[in-house]
N, C-alpha and C positions, 0 to 999 in steps of 0.2 A: 364331191366333197361340199358339205354345207358351208360356204364361205361366211355366213352370217355368224354360225356357231364358233368357227375358227377365229373370227374377228374378236368375239366377245371374250374367248379363252385367252388371247394375247393380250387384250386389256386388262383382264384380271391379273395375269401373270406379272406384266409390267407395274401394275399398281401394288402388288404385294412386295415386288422387288424394290420399288421406290420407298415404301414404308419401312423395309428392313434397312436399306441404306441410310435411311434418316435416322432411324434408331442408333445405328452404328456412330453416326456423326455426333448425335447428342451425347452419347456416352462418352465419346473421345473428349469432346469439350469439357464435360463435366469432370472428368478424371484430371484434365490438364489445368483446370481453374480452381484453387484452393478455396475461393470465396463460395463456391458451390457445394462445400462440404456440409452435408445435412446434419441435423442435430442427432439423428439416429446413427449415422456413419460415424461421428465424432464420438458419441457415448460407446459404441462398438470398439473403437480404437483404444479408448480409455481401458475398458474392460479387458482387452487383449493384452495390454500392458500391464495389468493389474495395478492401475492407478486408482486410489480411493479418493472421493471428493464429496463435499456436501451436496446432497440431492435437492436442496433449497436454493441453489443459485439462481439469481433473477435472470430472466430472458427478456424482460420488457425494458426499453430504454426510458430514462427520465431526463431531466433537465437541471443543470447547476450553472453556478457563474464561477468566474475565477474571483479569488480575492487579493487584495493587496494590504500591505503593512509596511511598517518602518521600525528600526530598533530604537528601543527606549533608552535613553540616557538617564541613568540614575542620579538623583540630587540627594543632598543631605536629609531633606524632609522625608524621602522615601524610606531611607534606612533608619530613621530615628524611631520608627514604630517597632523595630525588631529589638527584642529584649532578651537578656541572658545569652548574649553572643557578641563576639568581636567581628565587626564588619568592615571590610575595605572594598573600596570602589577601584575596579581595574579598567583602565581606558574608558571609562565612562559608561560603557555599555554591559559590563560584567561586575558582579559583586562576589566576593570571597567571604564567607562566614566561618569562624571557629565557634562551636558551641561550648558554652561554660560548662554544661552538663551533658556528656554523650548520652545519646538515646539507644537503649538497647533494643535488639531485635530478637524475635522469637526464633527458636532453632527451626521451626517449620515456617519460613517466611512466607508471607502473604502481602500483596500490596495494599490490603484493606487496612494492614496494622499502621500504615503511616498516614492514613487520612487525617487524623487529627494533628500529626506533626506538619503536615502540607497546608492545612488550613490556618494554623495558628503560629507557626514559626518561620514562614517563607512568605515574601510578598506576593499576594494573588496566587498562592499555591493551589487553590481550587480550579485554576484555569490551566492546570498541567495534568497530564495523565500518565500512568507508569508505562514504561517502555520495555526495561530489561533490568535484571540484576546479573552482572557479570561478577561471579565468585572469585575468579582468577585475579581480575583487576581490583576487586574489592570495591566496585562502584555500582551504585543503583541510579539509572538514568530515566528522567521524566522528559516529555516534550509537550510544549504548549498546544492548546486546542483552539478550535473556532467551532462555535455550536455544537460542541461535543466530539467534533472530529479531529484527529491528531495532525500536526504539522510535522511530516515524517523528516528525520534527519536534518532538523533545523537548528544550526548552532547558534542562531540568535534568538531562539525560544526554547532554551533547554535548562535543566536542572541536573546537576550531577552530585549525588550524595557520596561521601566517602567513608567507608566501613573499616574499623580498625581490626586487629587480630582478636579483639574480645568480643567480635560481633555487635559493635555498637557504632553508631553514626556519629562522627566527631566534627565534620565539616561539611560544607557544600559550596558549590558554584552555581551562579544564576545569570541567565541572560533572558531578555523579554522583548517581545514584540508588541507594538501598540498601534492604535488607530486601524485595527483590522476592519476592513468592511469589503462588502462584494462590489464589483463594478462591471460594466459591460453588459452585453446581451446573454440571455440564457444559452448554454451550450447543451447539446444532446450528449448524454452520458452513456457509453456503452455498457450493456448489462455485464454482470460479474462472470456470467456463463460465456459471454463472447470474449471477455479478457482471459479466461482460463484457456479458451481455444486458441488465442494469441500466444500464450506462454508455451502451450503445447506444440503448436506448429512451428515455433522457434526453437525448439528443442531446449526450453528451460527446465522442463519437468521430465525426469528419467523414469523408467519403467520400476513398478513396485514402490512408488512413492505415495505419501499420504498428504493430500491438500486440504488444509484447514480453512475454515469459513473466513473469507476475505473481509476486509474493511476498507471503507471509502475514506480517505482523508486528502492531505494537500501535499504537494512537492514543489519546491521552488522552482519556478518556470523561468524567472528572469530577476536578478539581484543587481541593483544599482544603489542609489540613495535610499530606495524603498524596494520592497519585494513584490513580485507578482508570484502567486501560487495557483497551481492547476489542480483541479479534483484529480486524484490519482488512487487507484487500487493497490492495496497492499496484501499480498498472499504469503502465507508461510507454508513452505513445503518441507515436509519430513522425509529423508532418505536414509535409511539405516539408523545410525546414531548421530545424524547431522540435520540441523534445521537451517534452512536457507530463506532470507527475505527477499521477495520478488515484487518490483513495483511496475505498474504499467498505467501510462497516461490514460485517463478515462475519457478524454475528450478526443485526442489524436489516435488514441489506440497504440502508441509506441512504448516499446518496453524501455523503462529507465535504467540505463547501465550504470551500477553503482561502482565506482572506482575503490581501489583497495584502501585509501585513507578514509573513504566515506564508510566502508564496511567496517573499519576498525571503530569509527565514530559510532556506528550503529549498534556494535556489540557491547 
């Protein structure tokens, strides 16, 4: 027997065996760690579940800051500019207005139809953006914005228009935040694609759903005398004949659990 050849064969066999065992170990670790889920694997899972989503979702992290603000206390000089309406200040931070002449809405409603009303008949109405028209409750809701980004579900920066049975706006309530500004250090923002993966991994998106393009805004992170608001992703997920608003903290990556009263406020 050629001992030299036999020795070489044993070395090669053991080397191949080591490589095989190492590959099994790596695959096992990858399967047990959700953070190692590759983009390709995630996309395959979405495809298998027949989940449609925007192909333009960002995969590159950016940086943003937290913002802070405080509730505005309305004074007589604030409401004196409002014409052709009967205005009452409620608890300093909310006003209620009844219009002298109701504002008619088109049968095919579009938020653009109210641009003139918001700019000319509401205090700083151009600092708010449309959220929803609840036809059952006959209300149209706007939330305040900061640099074009909406302050989601913020009762202290909100306008609710009341629509009567003749499809006309007859009154509204308004609250407002002031002294909005950034503070602290820049924070790394998770990309929208990673945020979608977080929602999917936590079973917030069911099969056969349609995920619409997300928007970056702010959600109240801390509320005392002043508010601290964190950058937050907002996803609209359509499943069957229902739509659901999902929110995920864009800094911490945590899903914002919306309580039932908050859901009613959002609707």
